[in-house]
C-alpha positions in Angstrom: 17.3 24.5 0.5 17.5 20.9 -1.0 15.3 18.2 0.4 16.1 14.6 0.6 14.3 12.2 -1.8 11.9 11.0 0.8 11.2 14.5 2.2 10.6 15.8 -1.3 8.3 13.0 -2.3 6.4 13.3 1.0 5.9 17.0 0.3 4.3 16.1 -3.0 1.7 13.9 -1.3 1.1 16.2 1.7 -1.9 18.4 1.3 -3.2 16.7 -1.8 -6.5 15.0 -1.9 -6.2 11.3 -1.3 -8.8 10.9 -4.0 -6.3 12.2 -6.6 -3.1 10.6 -5.4 -4.6 7.5 -3.6 -2.2 8.1 -0.7 -2.3 10.2 2.4 1.5 10.4 3.2 4.7 8.4 3.3 6.1 6.3 6.1 9.7 6.5 7.3 10.9 4.3 4.5 9.2 6.4 1.8 6.4 3.9 1.2 3.0 5.6 0.7 0.4 4.9 3.3 -2.9 4.0 1.7 -5.7 6.5 2.0 -8.5 6.0 4.5 -10.7 4.7 1.7 -8.1 2.1 0.8 -7.7 1.1 4.5 -11.4 0.4 5.0 -12.0 -3.3 5.6 -13.9 -5.0 2.9 -17.0 -6.9 3.9 -16.6 -9.8 1.4 -13.4 -11.4 0.0 -12.9 -13.6 -3.0 -11.2 -17.0 -2.6 -7.9 -15.6 -4.1 -8.0 -12.7 -1.6 -8.6 -15.0 1.3 -5.8 -17.3 0.1 -3.4 -14.3 -0.1 -4.4 -12.9 3.3 -4.0 -16.3 5.0 -0.9 -17.3 3.0 -2.6 -20.5 2.0 -3.3 -21.8 -1.5 -6.6 -21.4 -3.2 -6.9 -25.2 -3.2 -6.5 -25.3 0.6 -9.2 -22.6 0.9 -11.6 -24.7 -1.2 -10.8 -27.8 0.8 -11.6 -26.0 4.0 -14.9 -24.8 2.6 -15.7 -28.4 1.5 -14.8 -29.7 5.0 -17.2 -27.0 6.4 -14.4 -25.4 8.4 -14.8 -22.1 6.4 -18.3 -20.9 5.6 -18.7 -19.1 2.3 -21.5 -16.8 1.2 -22.9 -17.2 -2.3 -23.8 -14.0 -4.0 -25.2 -14.4 -7.5 -23.3 -17.7 -8.0 -20.1 -16.1 -6.8 -18.4 -17.5 -3.7 -17.3 -14.9 -1.1 -15.9 -15.1 2.5 -17.0 -12.5 5.0 -14.9 -11.1 7.9 -16.9 -13.1 10.5 -16.4 -16.4 8.7 -12.7 -15.7 8.3 -12.3 -14.8 12.0 -14.2 -18.0 13.0 -11.9 -20.0 10.7 -8.8 -18.5 12.3 -10.2 -19.1 15.8 -10.9 -22.7 14.8 -7.3 -23.2 13.6 -6.0 -21.7 16.8 -8.2 -23.9 18.9 -7.1 -27.0 16.9 -3.5 -26.0 17.3 -3.8 -25.6 21.0 -5.5 -29.0 21.4 -2.8 -30.6 19.3 -0.1 -29.1 21.5 -1.8 -30.3 24.7 -2.2 -33.9 23.3 1.3 -34.1 21.9 0.3 -33.7 18.3 -2.3 -36.4 18.5 -5.8 -35.3 17.4 -9.0 -37.1 16.8 -9.1 -36.9 13.0 
């Protein structure tokens, strides 16, 4: 019996070690799900990774660090952002946005 392209590909991934394939299975569109190892949250992110995750530019991330709105960790002269600092930054942005909406867009900058 012939299998469709997605079903055939899924059967290739099913049962294989995620260490060898890097993927556990396929979603309904045929896109591989990352393995559990790939899904684990990182503890520290680089500036380009933070920029990509937040859909901001690297320059904006550096400006937010300079303005003390985003707290980096320095590890052997490398700047990293941890999950807690990123969460705190996002909460700060949400709080600032809600204050701006209450004051009609006027803030105390």
